[in-house]
N, C-alpha and C positions, 0 to 999 in steps of 0.2 A: 504494500500500500504506500502511495506517495506521502511524503512528509513535507510540510511547507515551512520547515524551520529556515530562518534567515539569519545571517550574520548581523547582529545589531550594530556593528561598526560600519556596515556598508550603507552609508548615507548618500543617496544620489540626488536628493532634493536640496536646493539651496535656499528655499523659502518655505514657510509653513503652507500646508494645503488649504488653510482657512483664509479666505479673502477678508482683509481688514475693512473697516467702515469707509475708508477713503476710496475704496474700489466698488462699493455697493452700487453706485449709480452708473458705473462704466459698463460698456458692453461685456457680456460674458467672455472670458478668455479660457484657454485650455487649462484644465486641472487634471492632476493624476487620477487614474482610475482608482476606485475605492479598494482598499486592502482589507476592509472589515465591513460587514453588515451589522448594524445595530437593530435588533429585533425587539419590538415593544408591544406586548399585549395590553390592551386597555379596555375598561368598561366603567363608565359613569364616574370618572375621576378627572374632570377637565382641569381643575386648579392644580392638582398634584402633577398631572401630565405636563402642564406648562412649566413647572419647576424642573421636572426631569429633562425636558427639552432645553431649558436654559443651561443646565449643567453640560449638556452635549455641545451647546453653542460656545462654551468656553474651552473646548478641546482643540488642539492643533492636530498633530500627526498621531497615528497614521491616518491617511485620508479614509473617510467612512461614508457610508450610505445609511439612511434611516428608513426602516420599514415598520409601519404601525398597523397592527390588526385591531380595528375598532369595533367593539360589540356594544357600544353605548346606546342607550335608548334614543338620545339626541346626539347626532354626530359630534364627536369631540372637536373637530376643526371648526364647528360653528361657534365655539366659545372664543371670544376675542383674545384672551391670553394665549390660548393654544395657537390660534391663527397667526398671532404676532410672532410667536417663536418659530413657527414653520416658515414664515417669511424671512426671519433672520437667518435661519439655517440655509435656506435657498440662496439668499443674498451672499452668504459666505462661500457659496460654490458647492454646497452639499446637495446631493440628490436625496429627495424625501418622497416616499410613497406612502399614502394613507389609504388603507384598504378597509372598506366596510365588509366585515366578515360575519354574516348572520345566516341562520340563527345560532346562538351559543350552544355548543355541544360539549362544554367542559374545557378546563385549562389545558389538558394534554392535547386535545384536538386543535386548540388555538395555537399552541406552540408548534405543533406539527405543520400547521398551515404556514406559519411564519418561516419555519425551516425550509419549506418547499419554495418560498419566494427568494431565498438567498442565492447569491451569485458568487460570493467571495470565498476564499479559502478559510477565513476565520469569521465566526459569527458570535456576537455578543448578545446574549439574552439579558435584557434590562427591564426590570419591573417598572410600572408607571408611577411609582411613588418613591423614587430614589434619586438623590442629587449626587453628582460626581464632582469631586474637586478637580480643578484644572490639572492637566497632565496625567490623569489616571489611565486614559485609554493607551497612551504611550507606554506607561509602566506595565500594564497588563500584557500588552503586545510583546514587549521586551522579555517579560518573565516567561511567557509561553515559548518564545523562541529559545531561550536558554535552557529551560528545564525539560522540554519535551513533554511527553504525556498527552492526555486528551483535552484537558482544560485547566484553567487557572481562574479563580474567582475572588472578588472583593466582597466579603460578607458585610451586609448593611448594618450600620451602627445607630442606636438611638441616643442622641446626644442629650436628651432629658435625663439620662442616667450618668452623666459625667461625674457626679459626686457619689455614685453608687459602686464602690469597689467590692468585687466578689472573688476573693482569692481562691476559694474552694472550687470555682468553676474554671480556673485557669490551669489546673494541674495537668491537663491533657495537651498543653501546647508543646509541640515538637517540630522544630524546623527540619526541612528535608535535607539541607546541606548539600544539595547537588541535584542530579537528575531524579525525577520521580520514578516510582515503580508501581506496577499493578497491585491492587488490593481488592479483596472481597469483603464487603461490609454488609452486615445485617444488624437487626436490633439486638441480636444475641452476642455480638462480638464486642470485645473491649473497645475497639475503635469507635463504636457508636457513641460512647460517652464524650467524644470530642465535640459533639453538637453544642455543649454548654459554652464553648469558647465564643460562640456568636451571639450569646444573649446580651441584652442591655447595651452597655458601651465597653464590654470586656476587651475587645481588640484595641480600643483606644488606650486602655490602661496597659495592655501588653506592649504596645508600641512605645509608650513612654518609659517603660522599664527595660527595654531591650536595646542593646548596643548594635545598631543596624550596620550593615556593610557600607563601604564608601559610596556605593551607588544608591543607597537609601532605601533598599527594600530586601526582603527575603521571602521565601515560600515555606509553608508549613503543612503538616498533615491535617486532613479534615475528615469529618464524617460526611458532610456535604456543604454546599455554599448556596445561600438564598439571595436572590434579588439582582445579582450582577455577575454573570459568568461568561467568560470568553472560551469558546470551544474551537478546536480544530474541526472544521466542518466534516472532513472525511472520517474522523474518529467517531463523531456523533452519528453520522449516517451509517457507519459500519456496524453499529450495534442496533440500528433500527430507528434512531431518533426517538420520537414520541409515538411510534406506530401502535403502541399498546392502548391507545385511546379508545379503540373499538371494543376493548374488553373491560371498559370501565363505565359505570353510570355517569351521566352528565355532571352530577354534583360529586366532586372528589377533591382531594388535596394530595400533595406529595408527589406530583408528577415530575417535578424537577429533581427531587431526591432520587427517584427510580432511574431517571435518565442518567444522572451522574453516577449512580452505582454501577450501571451497565458499562459506562465509559471507563470508570475506575478499574473494573475487573480486567479489562483488556489492555488499557493504556496508562492508567494512573491519572491522578488529578491533584491539585494543590490549592491552597488559599494564599492570598497575598497580604503581607504586612509591610507598611501600614495599609489599611483597607482603602480609605479615601472615599467610601460610599456611605452616604448618610440616609437613613430611613426617615421619611417624612412623618411617620407615626400616625398615619391616617387609620381609621377603623378598617378592619379587613372587609373585603367584599365577598369573602367565602366563610361565613360564620358556621355553616354546617360542615363539620369536619369528621363525620363518622367513617367515611371511606378513605383509607390511606392507599395510594396506588400500589405500593410495594406489597402490602398485605393482601390486597384484592387480587393481584396478579399471581401471587405465590412466590415472590422472590426469595431465594435465587434458584429455585428448582421447579417453577411452574411450567405451564405449557410453553414449548419452544425454548425452554431454558431462559426465557426473558432477555436474551442478548442479541437477538436479530440473526443468529446463525442457524 
């Protein structure tokens, strides 16, 4: 299988791929083809989506395209803040596709639909209630290039918990220290306990207490990563993507967990420290949480072995 690893020192562009405001009124010029598709599922969260798009508008390289799957009752781009940020991204030279994808058939189906729209070698699944600090896309891209594996993710942090230190939830923090390796994770493995690392503002506290390398980041072992995950598209597709959506009821959760576990078992995956992804702490749009995708499918030994092979 082809691997899209790139040498991070091979910089061929002399200017950022983002057009500055001085160029917004000029005729469109040539911009590099996108190296990453940012895939955003959304439903009835116009204000949060606008903040998410604002975070993307502050990113420079790598060049990216934005694809939004909108299942809102009222089209998201009808909201003035969303429409404004879409205009900003397009003025910057970004390609933006907003797709009305109805009727809703569950989060796994919506994510599979987004994956099928992708054209680039790397795809970032970004939730519609996450703000990214400037430079995070470049950091994720560099990390995936260096460590290999199938994905690297920035776990979302709730900054309302900055004063809430939880030492007992940080004991599972373990840097990779190099290339990642495949792992099989279930609820019964010790590795599952790593999920507590991503509670509250835990990663903010870990970053403050960690002597980071000179390049300012490191990767660590995860149970899974929610909200902001950069995949090698070939790795995600090799395990079937989110094709298990047909075996789930429309109301379910944990589809991102199951997809990552499938990728981790064959290729490995990692989290990024510091995270740089901030959860907007909106109420969940999925309050009914009785059906967990991995349990419903029978991971890791359900039909078809749940890995696309």
